[in-house]
N, C-alpha and C positions, 0 to 999 in steps of 0.2 A: 869566546865563541867565534865561529866563522861568519862570513858576510851573509850566510844563509839564515842565520838564527840570531836571536838576541834574548837576553834575560828579561823575564817578566816576573819579578818577585821570586816566588818559589817554583815557578814553572818556566819552561823554555819554549819559545815560538820557533817553529821550523817551517821553512818554505822550500819547495822543490822546483827547480827550473828545468827548462828544456835541456841544458847542458848536463845537469845531474842525471837525467834519464839516459842520455847518449853515453855518458861515461859508464854507467852501470851496465848498459847493453853491451858495450865493448868488453868490459871486464868479465861479464858472466856468460856471454854468448846467447843470452835470452833476447831474441829479437821479435817477440810476440807483438803483432800489430796493435793490440789493445793499448800498448804503451808508446808506440812509435808512429802509427799511421792514423792521421786525422780522419780520413774517410772511413776507415774500418771502425775506429772508435766511436764515431757518431752513430753507428748502427748498433751500438751496445746500449744496455740500460743506463750506462754512465753518461752517455751523450757526448763524450770526449775522452781524450787520453787520460789514463790514471797512472799514478806512481807505482813502480814495482813494489810488491809486498816486502821482498827481502831488503830492498833499499830502505824502506820505512823501518824495518826491524833494526838495521844497522844504525840508522840515525837515532832511534829510540835508545839503543844500548849506549850510544855516545853520550847520553845524558847522565850516565852513572859515574861515580868516582872511579878513577883509573885503577886504584888498588883493589877495589871490589870487582871491577870488570875482569881483571886478570885472573880471578879465582873462579870465574863462571865456567861450568862444564856441561850445563844443559840449558836448553831454551824451549819454552812452551809458548807458541805464538798463535794468536787468533786475529784474523782480519775481519772486522765487523762491518766495514763500509769502505767504499772507494774514496780516494783523495786525488783531486785533479791537480794538474800542473799549476803552480802559482797560488794554490789555495793554502792559507796559513792554518797550521794545526798547533795545538799546545801539548807539550810533553810534561807530564807530572810523574814523579818517582816516589816510591815509598818502600820501606823495608817490609818484607813478608816473612812470617815464621815458617812458611812452607819450604822445606829443603834448604834452609839458610839462604833465602832467595831475595832478590829485588823484584819489584813489579814496576813496569813503565807503561803508562797509558797515554796514547795519543788521542786527542779529542778535537772536534771541529764541528761547526754547524749545530752545536748543542748536543752532539752525539759522541759516544765512545766509538772510535774507529779502528784502533789497533791496541792490542794488549800483549805485552811481552813479559813473561816471568823468567828471570835469569837465575838459575840455581847453581850452587857450588857442588852439588851431588848429581851424578848422572842418573837418569831414570832407567828403568828396566829395559833391556834390549827388546824390540818388537819381535813377535813371532813371524815365522816364514809365511809369505803370501801364498795364496792358493790359486790366484788368477794368472792371466798372461803376464809375462815378465819382460823386462828390458835390462840389458847389460851393456857396458861399454867403458870407455876411458874418458876422463874429464880432468881438466886443469884450469884454474882461474887465478894465476899468480897476481894479476893486476887488482884483484879484489882487496888486497892489503892496502893499496893506495886509496881506494874508495873508503875503506874503513877508517883510515887515518884522517881523511878529509872531514869525516863526520865524527871525529874525536872518539872513535871506537878502535883505535890502534892497539889497545891493551887486550882486546878480546882474543881468546885462544884462536890461533891461526886456523886450526882445523874447523872450528865452528864458523869462522868467517867464510872459509872456502865452501863449507857445506851450505851456507845460506845462498851463495851463488849457484851451487849445484841444484838445490831443490827448485830454485826459480827456473833454471834451465830445463829441468825435468818436466815441470808443469807447463811451462810456456812453449816448449818445443817438442816434447815427446809424449807425455802422459798427462793430460789428453792432447796438448798441443795448442794450435791456433785458437780454438774455442774454449780453452780452459780458463777457469777462474780460481785462483789460488786463495783458499780461505783459512788455512792453518797448517802448522807443523810442530812436531816435537822432535828435537835433536839432542843427542847425547854424544859427547866426545869420550872415547874409551882409549886412554893412553896405555902403551905397553903392548898393544895388539900388533903383531907383525903381519902386514898384508902388502901386496904390490901397490905402490902409490898411484893414485889416479883411477883405479878400478872401481866400478860401482855396479850395483844391481838393484832393481826395483820390481815390485809386482803388486797386483791389485789384491787387496784383502776383501774389500766389500764394494759392490756396485749397485746403486739404486737406479733402475731404469726409469722410474717415474719422475724423480727429481733431478737426475743427472749427477748425483753425488758419487764421488769415488774416494775410497780410503785406500791408500797405498802404503806399503812399507818397503824399506830398502836400507842399504848400507853403502858407505863411501869411504875409501881409503885415501885420506887427505895427504897432500904433500907437506902438511904441518906436523906429520908424525903421529897421527892418531886415526883410528877408525871411528866413523860417525854413523850412528844408527838413526833412522828417521821414520817417523810416521807422518804421512802427508795427506791432507784433506783438500780436495778441490771439487769443482763442479764443471760439467760440460754444458755450455750455453747452447741450446738448440737454435738453429737458424730461424729467422723470422720468415714465415711463409710468404712466398712471392704473391703479389696481387694477381687475381684472376681476371685477365682481359675478357674471358668468355662471360663472366658475370657482369662486367661493367660496360662492355661495348657490344652493340648489336652486330649481327653477322654482316650486314651490308651498310655502306655509308649512307646516313640519313641526309635528307635535303638540308642544305645550309639554312640556318635560322636568320642569317644576316646580322647577327649580334655577337659581341665579344664579352668574355668573362675573364677577370684576373683572379688567379688563385695564389695567394701568398702562402708559402710553405707547400708548394705543389709537387715536390720531387719524390716523396715517398710516403708510406703510411696512409693515414686518413686523407691528407691533403692530395696525394697522388690519386687516391680512389675517387675523390670528389672531382678532380680535374678530368679524369677519364669518363665519369658518369655524365658530366656536363658536355663533354665531347660527343658522347652518344646521343645527346639531345640536339645535335646539329650546330652547337655554338663553336665559334672560334675561341680557343682557350689559350691564355697566356699564363703559364706556370712559372712562378718566381721562386728561385731556390738559391741558397748560398753555396750549394755543393754541385750544381751543374745539372741535376735532374736526369741522370742516365736511366734509372729504372722506369720512370714514366715515359720517357722517349722510346725505350725498347718495346714497351707494351703497346705502343700506338704507332709503329713504324708505317703502316699503310695509311695513317691518318695525318701524315706529317704536314700536309698543306694547311691543316686547321689547328695544329698544335705548335705553339711557340714556347720554347723553354728559355728563360732568361736567368743567367747567373748574376745575382744581385743580392746585396744585403738589404733585407726588408726594413731595417731600422734606419736606412740611409735615404733621405729624400733625394739626394743627388743621383744615386744609382737608380732609384725608382723612376726618376724623371726620364731616364733613357727608355725605360719600358713604356712610359707614357708617350714618348716620341714615336716609338714603333707603332703603338696603337693609332696614333693620329695619322701615320702614313697609310695604315690599312684602311682607314676611312669608315670603319664600322662603329656604330654606337656602343658605348660600354653599358652592358646589360646588368652585370653583377660583379661584386667584389667579395671574395671569400677570404676570411682572415683565419687561417689554419696554423700559422707559425707560432711556436711556443718553445722557450728554452726547456730542455729536459730537467726535471727536478731530481735532486738527490735527497735522501732522507735527512730530515732536519727537525730539531726541536727549538721552540722559541725561548731563548735565554738571553741574558745580557750580552754574551759573546756572539750570538748568532743573529742578533737583531739587525745589524748592518747588512749581513748577507741576505736576509729575508727582504729587506727594503730594496737592495740591488736587484734581486730576482724580479720583484714586482715591477720595478722601473724598466728593466729590460723587456719584460713581457708587454708592458704598455707601449713601449716604443715600437715593437713589432706590429702593433695595430694602429697606433697613432700616425706613424709616418705614411703608411699606405692610404689611410683615410685622408690625410692632408693632401696627398698627391692626386688621388683618384676621385674623391667626392665631387669636386667641381665639374667633372665630365660625366658622372654617373647619370644615366637616364632617369627621369623623374619616376617612372613606373618600374625602375629596376630594383635590385635587392642588394643589401649588404648582410652577409652571413657572418656572425660572430660565433666562433667555435668555443663554447664554454664547456662545462663538465658537470656531471652529477655530483662531483666532489663539493660543489657549492652548497648542496642541500644535505649531503652525507659526507662531511669532511674526514678524510683519512688523517689519522693522528700524526703520521710521519711527514706530511707535506703541507705545513701551514703556509709556506710561501706560494705554493700552487693554488691553494684555496683563495688566498688574498689576491693573487693575480687574476684569477677568473672572476672574482667579485668586481675588481676594477674594470675588467673588460666589459662586464654586463652594465656597469654604470656608464661606460663610454658609449655603449649601444643605446642606452636611454637618452643620452645627450644628442646623439646623432639623429635619433627619431624625432626629437623635439625640434632640432635645427632644420631638418629636412623632412617635413611632415608627409610629403608625397612618396617618399621612399619606403620600401618594405624592409624594415630592419628586423632580422631574425636572430634571436639568441638560441643556439642549439646546445642544450645541456647533454653532451655526448656521454654514452656509457664507457666503461673501460673496454678498450679494444686491444687486440693482439698486434702491437707495433714494437719498434725497437725499444721504446720507453718502458714497455711492460714485459719485455722478454727475459724474465728471470723465473726461477723455479716457483716462487710464490705468487708473483703478480700475473703470470700466465693463466692461472686457474680462473675459469669463468669469464675470460675475455671474449668479446664478440669479434667477428670478422669485420674489418673496416669496409670491405666491399658492400656488405649487407647494410650497414649504417649509412654509407654514402649514397647508395641507390635510393633508399627510402627518403633521405633528406632532399636529394635532387628532385625526386618525383614530387615532393611537397612544394618545392620552390617553383617548379615548372607547371604545376597543376592548375594554376589560376585561381586558387581558393584563398590565398593569403592576402589580407587587406593591407593597405598602406598603414604605416605606423609600426609600433613595436609588437612583436610576437615572440613569446618565450615557449620553447618546446623542449 
């Protein structure tokens, strides 16, 4: 096996690096930012860059015996969950009676993430699409090098090139930047004479409610065969921009003479809370690992009261710089909002995923513990510390055990803070599901609340003078 993988009994562990993604991007021409741009990928439900689906399929196929892989003429691929860079997955293979086929399953976090059925018999060619179509020329000669690197060099050259082609079509054309590749069926039809490199695709079905697109197409490979394809993908809708009109009053309020630090204040609920606090006259220091452009743009005319700090909330050293800026301003620290949390991916608690669950909880706790360690000594006695928990604590979603455990740990930390600082108002907010980057998927969007509405209600509660010292859970 290559340096990227190692044998684990009857399964193979695969890990994909930054270099692997860049190599596939160069070979396929698919430069979708979901795979290459950290800033863009953080605004997706995956919370970071994910591995190309077609690269995963090639690596899965590389786990098959070479003599069997050489006979493969059809692929049926389902992408069931995203895989981040550096995240280990296990590949298991088994013989299937269906079409004299092999089945390869990639699993991680206790979940099945990719399923590839590789058959010796081509499936029936898909019917002509009825929707808008695309046509053009495509070539990916370097994909053969990628295939060999992942031990899939014996795969029919037409199918290897077609895997690169479908990735390009979804990532760059249909639907393009906001497309999410979820599956494909490919068949290599040898003996068909067509101009090499030509392709056509068209939409067979489109569901406006969920964003699902089912497309069909064909590609004349340079490997000497025509490849027919049925492609499934989704269009991820953009996350609605926060409404400054809801969060900020029309005129600048009188300054309160107090400062508030918002950890995770660059976007989503954290940004909404920062703006709502700004609307109450406070000087707001929004801490973000990404720079905080969205919150800064929404409050351009309030710049003298809004300070955006690019810092890692888990790093006491970087947060100390924020503390130094606060000291220079000379205003008392009135509040600390702990809104940062790593985005969770679907997980099940198994022997294999236990370590990943523990790592997620540890990362979540660090994002609260480090700011508490830095700012608690300077927090005003009658000030507040807001711990952003979730209704998931009382109604646990089955697919997020790590998230439930992390929020439970956060609430316990709030209890300790209240006991250690009895004059402080420690507020645990069990927030509902909100429409943010984390929930911007066809299923999670349903029933999600607007973060502006939740933030305004919560800040009104904090500033209403009714919350006593001690621990409050809302």
